[in-house]
DOMI-681722 format. One record per residue (C-alpha): y, x, z; residue number from 0. Coordinates in pm, 1 decimal. Layout:
BEGIN
mike py=Y px=X pz=Z nuvo=NUM;
...
This chain:
BEGIN
mike py=2216.8 px=2675.6 pz=-3229.6 nuvo=0;
mike py=1988.9 px=2413.7 pz=-3078.1 nuvo=1;
mike py=2098.8 px=2195.0 pz=-2788.9 nuvo=2;
mike py=1921.5 px=2270.0 pz=-2464.8 nuvo=3;
mike py=1637.2 px=2030.3 pz=-2395.6 nuvo=4;
mike py=1634.0 px=1866.1 pz=-2050.7 nuvo=5;
mike py=1349.9 px=1957.0 pz=-1821.2 nuvo=6;
mike py=1101.0 px=1672.0 pz=-1766.6 nuvo=7;
mike py=1219.8 px=1608.6 pz=-1410.8 nuvo=8;
mike py=1582.5 px=1568.8 pz=-1515.7 nuvo=9;
mike py=1711.8 px=1222.4 pz=-1601.7 nuvo=10;
mike py=1833.1 px=1165.9 pz=-1956.2 nuvo=11;
mike py=2070.0 px=888.8 pz=-1853.6 nuvo=12;
mike py=2295.4 px=869.6 pz=-1548.1 nuvo=13;
mike py=2447.9 px=534.0 pz=-1457.9 nuvo=14;
mike py=2727.3 px=515.7 pz=-1200.6 nuvo=15;
mike py=2740.7 px=180.4 pz=-1022.0 nuvo=16;
mike py=3035.5 px=99.8 pz=-793.9 nuvo=17;
mike py=2934.1 px=-148.4 pz=-524.1 nuvo=18;
mike py=3120.8 px=-341.0 pz=-257.3 nuvo=19;
mike py=2930.7 px=-597.0 pz=-49.9 nuvo=20;
mike py=2654.7 px=-629.6 pz=-309.7 nuvo=21;
mike py=2345.3 px=-646.7 pz=-87.9 nuvo=22;
mike py=2219.3 px=-953.3 pz=-273.1 nuvo=23;
mike py=2258.8 px=-796.0 pz=-617.8 nuvo=24;
mike py=2132.2 px=-437.8 pz=-607.1 nuvo=25;
mike py=1761.2 px=-521.8 pz=-625.8 nuvo=26;
mike py=1813.6 px=-733.6 pz=-935.9 nuvo=27;
mike py=2036.7 px=-467.9 pz=-1092.1 nuvo=28;
mike py=1768.3 px=-203.1 pz=-1048.4 nuvo=29;
mike py=1504.6 px=-436.6 pz=-1192.9 nuvo=30;
mike py=1716.3 px=-518.3 pz=-1497.7 nuvo=31;
mike py=1820.3 px=-159.9 pz=-1567.1 nuvo=32;
mike py=1460.1 px=-45.0 pz=-1537.9 nuvo=33;
mike py=1347.9 px=-315.6 pz=-1781.2 nuvo=34;
mike py=1632.6 px=-248.7 pz=-2024.7 nuvo=35;
mike py=1574.0 px=126.6 pz=-2038.2 nuvo=36;
mike py=1198.7 px=100.6 pz=-2073.5 nuvo=37;
mike py=1042.5 px=444.9 pz=-2032.9 nuvo=38;
mike py=1372.3 px=634.0 pz=-2052.0 nuvo=39;
mike py=1429.4 px=872.6 pz=-1763.1 nuvo=40;
mike py=1739.5 px=763.7 pz=-1574.4 nuvo=41;
mike py=1917.4 px=779.7 pz=-1244.6 nuvo=42;
mike py=2136.5 px=521.3 pz=-1077.5 nuvo=43;
mike py=2424.3 px=659.0 pz=-874.0 nuvo=44;
mike py=2556.4 px=394.4 pz=-636.9 nuvo=45;
mike py=2910.5 px=446.9 pz=-508.9 nuvo=46;
mike py=2965.0 px=226.0 pz=-205.1 nuvo=47;
mike py=3332.3 px=149.0 pz=-155.6 nuvo=48;
mike py=3312.8 px=51.5 pz=211.5 nuvo=49;
mike py=3068.6 px=-237.8 pz=206.4 nuvo=50;
mike py=3059.4 px=-441.0 pz=525.9 nuvo=51;
mike py=2721.6 px=-595.3 pz=452.9 nuvo=52;
mike py=2381.9 px=-426.7 pz=415.8 nuvo=53;
mike py=2442.3 px=-279.3 pz=69.7 nuvo=54;
mike py=2383.9 px=79.1 pz=185.1 nuvo=55;
mike py=2062.9 px=-22.9 pz=361.7 nuvo=56;
mike py=1934.4 px=-198.6 pz=47.4 nuvo=57;
mike py=2018.3 px=101.6 pz=-173.7 nuvo=58;
mike py=1842.5 px=336.1 pz=70.0 nuvo=59;
mike py=1535.9 px=110.0 pz=72.1 nuvo=60;
mike py=1528.8 px=102.3 pz=-308.0 nuvo=61;
mike py=1547.4 px=479.6 pz=-319.7 nuvo=62;
mike py=1266.2 px=515.0 pz=-67.9 nuvo=63;
mike py=1050.4 px=275.7 pz=-270.5 nuvo=64;
mike py=1116.8 px=473.3 pz=-589.8 nuvo=65;
mike py=1001.6 px=806.6 pz=-448.2 nuvo=66;
């Protein structure tokens, strides 16, 4: 039996990133992950644990820029 092949729009790699007050780091994290994974399809799942800074705003902006 062959393993099911992912559809082209599905990510091959999912990365869960817990964040807490990381507004100054998320842009660099996305840049580094993108560079490290090259052309691999991936998704970043940010889990904000109650940040009091602008982490959620930065993550939303990064998502908007990616779509």
